[in-house]
ROVEXPA-713707 format. One record per atom (N, C-alpha, C, O): residue in three letters; y, z, x. Coordinates in pm, whole numbers, padded with zeros to 5 digits, always signed. Example, Ala and Ser with C-alpha at 12.3 -4.5 7.8 and 13.67 -1.06 7.14 Angstrom:
<selos>
ALA-00569+00780+01319ALA-00450+00780+01230ALA-00330+00780+01320ALA-00332+00846+01424SER-00225+00708+01285SER-00106+00714+01367SER+00003+00787+01290SER+00114+00804+01341
</selos>
This chain:
<selos>
ARG+08976+32470+07681ARG+08953+32333+07719ARG+09039+32242+07633ARG+09050+32261+07512SER+09099+32145+07695SER+09189+32053+07627SER+09111+31943+07555SER+09007+31899+07605PRO+09158+31898+07439PRO+09090+31788+07369PRO+09091+31660+07454PRO+09180+31640+07536TYR+08993+31575+07433TYR+08983+31449+07507TYR+09101+31357+07476TYR+09162+31301+07567ARG+09133+31343+07347ARG+09246+31261+07302ARG+09334+31343+07210ARG+09286+31425+07132ILE+09464+31319+07221ILE+09560+31385+07132ILE+09657+31280+07080ILE+09707+31198+07156ILE+09683+31284+06950ILE+09783+31197+06889ILE+09892+31285+06831ILE+09867+31367+06743LEU+10012+31268+06883LEU+10129+31345+06839LEU+10215+31251+06755LEU+10287+31167+06809SER+10208+31266+06624SER+10271+31168+06536SER+10413+31203+06494SER+10469+31139+06405CYS+10472+31302+06556CYS+10608+31341+06518CYS+10711+31294+06621CYS+10675+31248+06730CYS+10836+31304+06586CYS+10947+31255+06667CYS+10957+31322+06803CYS+10928+31441+06818ASP+10997+31244+06902ASP+11038+31294+07034ASP+10930+31367+07113ASP+10964+31442+07204THR+10803+31348+07084THR+10698+31420+07156THR+10671+31361+07294THR+10603+31424+07375ALA+10724+31242+07322ALA+10705+31180+07453ALA+10831+31191+07540ALA+10841+31125+07643ARG+10924+31273+07499ARG+11047+31288+07577ARG+11021+31375+07698ARG+10941+31469+07693PHE+11087+31343+07806PHE+11072+31414+07932PHE+11207+31460+07983PHE+11310+31400+07950ALA+11206+31564+08062ALA+11325+31608+08135ALA+11289+31606+08283ALA+11176+31638+08320THR+11384+31570+08365THR+11357+31571+08509THR+11371+31712+08563THR+11458+31789+08522VAL+11285+31743+08657VAL+11288+31871+08726VAL+11289+31838+08875VAL+11191+31788+08929GLY+11399+31865+08938GLY+11410+31827+09078GLY+11417+31676+09092GLY+11457+31606+08999ALA+11380+31627+09207ALA+11393+31485+09235ALA+11270+31404+09194ALA+11280+31282+09176ASP+11155+31469+09179ASP+11033+31390+09159ASP+10935+31445+09056ASP+10816+31416+09063GLU+10983+31525+08961GLU+10894+31579+08858GLU+10951+31554+08720GLU+11072+31550+08701LEU+10860+31538+08624LEU+10898+31527+08484LEU+10836+31643+08409LEU+10723+31683+08436LEU+10911+31697+08316LEU+10864+31809+08234LEU+10866+31765+08089LEU+10968+31720+08038GLY+10752+31779+08022GLY+10743+31742+07881GLY+10604+31773+07828GLY+10516+31814+07903LEU+10586+31754+07700LEU+10458+31786+07637LEU+10345+31700+07694LEU+10238+31751+07725VAL+10369+31571+07707VAL+10264+31482+07760VAL+10229+31520+07903VAL+10111+31526+07938THR+10330+31544+07985THR+10303+31579+08125THR+10238+31715+08138THR+10178+31745+08242ALA+10248+31798+08036ALA+10178+31927+08037ALA+10033+31912+07994ALA+09946+31983+08044LEU+10005+31820+07902LEU+09869+31803+07849LEU+09775+31729+07945LEU+09659+31767+07959LEU+09823+31626+08009LEU+09735+31545+08093LEU+09672+31623+08208LEU+09552+31607+08232PRO+09745+31707+08281PRO+09681+31782+08389PRO+09581+31887+08340PRO+09498+31936+08418LEU+09588+31922+08212LEU+09495+32021+08157LEU+09360+31961+08119LEU+09269+32034+08080GLY+09348+31830+08132GLY+09220+31766+08104GLY+09220+31669+07988GLY+09118+31605+07962THR+09329+31657+07917THR+09336+31558+07811THR+09339+31420+07876THR+09422+31394+07962ALA+09248+31333+07835ALA+09238+31202+07898ALA+09341+31103+07845ALA+09378+31010+07915GLY+09388+31123+07722GLY+09484+31030+07665GLY+09567+31095+07556GLY+09520+31180+07482VAL+09693+31052+07549VAL+09787+31104+07450VAL+09865+30987+07393VAL+09909+30899+07467VAL+09882+30985+07263VAL+09978+30895+07198VAL+10093+30984+07153VAL+10072+31083+07084ALA+10214+30947+07194ALA+10331+31028+07162ALA+10451+30937+07135ALA+10448+30819+07168CYS+10554+30994+07077CYS+10671+30921+07033CYS+10793+30959+07117CYS+10814+31077+07145SER+10872+30860+07156SER+10987+30885+07242SER+11120+30886+07169SER+11225+30894+07234ALA+11119+30877+07037ALA+11245+30867+06962ALA+11226+30926+06822ALA+11113+30950+06779PRO+11336+30949+06752PRO+11324+30985+06610PRO+11268+30865+06533PRO+11305+30750+06559VAL+11179+30891+06438VAL+11119+30784+06360VAL+11122+30818+06211VAL+11135+30934+06172ASN+11111+30714+06130ASN+11107+30728+05986ASN+10971+30781+05944ASN+10868+30720+05974ASP+10969+30894+05873ASP+10842+30956+05833ASP+10752+30862+05755ASP+10632+30854+05782ALA+10809+30790+05659ALA+10728+30701+05575ALA+10670+30585+05656ALA+10561+30538+05626ALA+10742+30540+05757ALA+10694+30428+05839ALA+10585+30470+05937ALA+10509+30386+05984VAL+10577+30600+05967VAL+10473+30649+06058VAL+10336+30647+05990VAL+10235+30629+06057VAL+10333+30667+05860VAL+10206+30679+05788VAL+10116+30557+05808VAL+10001+30574+05851PRO+10161+30433+05780PRO+10070+30320+05800PRO+10031+30300+05947PRO+09921+30254+05976LEU+10120+30335+06038LEU+10087+30324+06180LEU+09975+30420+06217LEU+09880+30381+06285MET+09984+30545+06172MET+09883+30644+06206MET+09750+30615+06138MET+09644+30636+06197VAL+09753+30568+06014VAL+09629+30531+05945VAL+09559+30418+06021VAL+09439+30425+06047ALA+09636+30315+06057ALA+09578+30203+06131ALA+09529+30245+06269ALA+09426+30197+06316LEU+09603+30334+06335LEU+09563+30383+06467LEU+09429+30456+06460LEU+09340+30431+06541HIS+09416+30545+06364HIS+09291+30621+06350HIS+09174+30530+06310HIS+09062+30548+06357GLU+09200+30433+06224GLU+09094+30338+06187GLU+09048+30259+06309GLU+08929+30237+06327ALA+09143+30215+06391ALA+09108+30139+06512ALA+09031+30225+06611ALA+08938+30176+06676LEU+09068+30351+06623LEU+08994+30441+06712LEU+08850+30457+06665LEU+08758+30471+06746GLY+08830+30455+06534GLY+08696+30467+06478GLY+08605+30350+06512GLY+08483+30360+06500THR+08663+30239+06556THR+08582+30123+06596THR+08548+30125+06744THR+08480+30035+06793GLY+08595+30229+06815GLY+08560+30242+06956GLY+08667+30195+07054GLY+08642+30192+07174LEU+08783+30158+07004LEU+08890+30114+07094LEU+08950+30231+07171LEU+08939+30346+07127SER+09012+30202+07283SER+09087+30304+07357SER+09217+30334+07281SER+09251+30263+07187LEU+09288+30439+07322LEU+09415+30471+07258LEU+09513+30354+07269LEU+09579+30319+07171ALA+09524+30295+07386ALA+09618+30184+07406ALA+09580+30063+07320ALA+09667+30001+07260GLU+09452+30030+07315GLU+09407+29918+07233GLU+09429+29945+07085GLU+09474+29857+07011ALA+09399+30066+07042ALA+09417+30103+06902ALA+09564+30100+06863ALA+09599+30056+06754LEU+09651+30148+06952LEU+09795+30145+06924LEU+09844+30001+06916LEU+09924+29967+06829ARG+09797+29917+07006ARG+09833+29774+07002ARG+09795+29712+06868ARG+09877+29644+06806ASP+09673+29735+06825ASP+09626+29676+06699ASP+09699+29736+06579ASP+09728+29665+06483ALA+09727+29865+06584ALA+09800+29930+06475ALA+09941+29872+06463ALA+09989+29847+06352ARG+10007+29851+06575ARG+10141+29789+06573ARG+10136+29650+06512ARG+10222+29613+06433ALA+10034+29573+06550ALA+10023+29435+06503ALA+10007+29426+06352ALA+10045+29327+06291GLY+09950+29529+06292GLY+09927+29528+06149GLY+10039+29585+06065GLY+10028+29589+05942LEU+10147+29629+06128LEU+10258+29687+06053LEU+10336+29580+05978LEU+10338+29465+06019PRO+10402+29619+05867PRO+10493+29525+05801PRO+10599+29475+05900PRO+10632+29544+05996ALA+10651+29357+05875ALA+10742+29292+05971ALA+10886+29341+05965ALA+10970+29292+06040ASP+10917+29435+05877ASP+11056+29481+05868ASP+11095+29564+05991ASP+11009+29613+06064ALA+11224+29577+06011ALA+11278+29642+06132ALA+11237+29789+06143ALA+11211+29836+06254VAL+11231+29861+06032VAL+11198+30004+06038VAL+11054+30023+06087VAL+11030+30106+06175HIS+10961+29949+06031HIS+10821+29963+06073HIS+10801+29916+06217HIS+10727+29978+06293ARG+10865+29808+06254ARG+10852+29758+06392ARG+10910+29857+06492ARG+10848+29885+06595ALA+11028+29911+06463ALA+11089+30010+06553ALA+11002+30135+06562ALA+10988+30194+06670THR+10944+30175+06451THR+10856+30292+06452THR+10735+30266+06540THR+10697+30352+06620GLY+10674+30152+06527GLY+10557+30119+06608GLY+10588+30119+06757GLY+10508+30168+06836TRP+10702+30067+06794TRP+10738+30059+06936TRP+10791+30190+06991TRP+10810+30201+07112ALA+10816+30289+06907ALA+10859+30421+06956ALA+10741+30501+07012ALA+10761+30599+07083PHE+10619+30459+06980PHE+10499+30530+07026PHE+10441+30464+07151PHE+10442+30342+07165THR+10390+30547+07241THR+10331+30501+07367THR+10198+30572+07388THR+10184+30690+07354ALA+10103+30502+07444ALA+09976+30562+07484ALA+09983+30597+07632ALA+10017+30513+07715PHE+09951+30720+07664PHE+09951+30770+07802PHE+09808+30805+07840PHE+09730+30847+07755GLY+09774+30789+07965GLY+09643+30829+08014GLY+09542+30717+08007GLY+09578+30600+07994ALA+09416+30753+08018ALA+09309+30654+08031ALA+09210+30654+07916ALA+09109+30584+07924ALA+09234+30729+07811ALA+09136+30741+07702ALA+09147+30627+07603ALA+09072+30622+07505
</selos>
């Protein structure tokens, strides 16, 4: 049985490859049909040190009952204003309905 929510905090976990004219192949597209309701994944290489405050804030927000998308939004808003942290925050996307 697949976990309800999955957070993939490493680089390129949201990357997809096209298969034929109308299919995408990737880790996220493999997890959602297996029963995972929501996934947070990254579409680009990111700075390891900049991911830490994002993931801490994301998990804290989830602990308050927010959805993955809401928690990611709030975690991004709390990041330092420098370019590295902002780019890191925007490299992550919430998929699904959890």
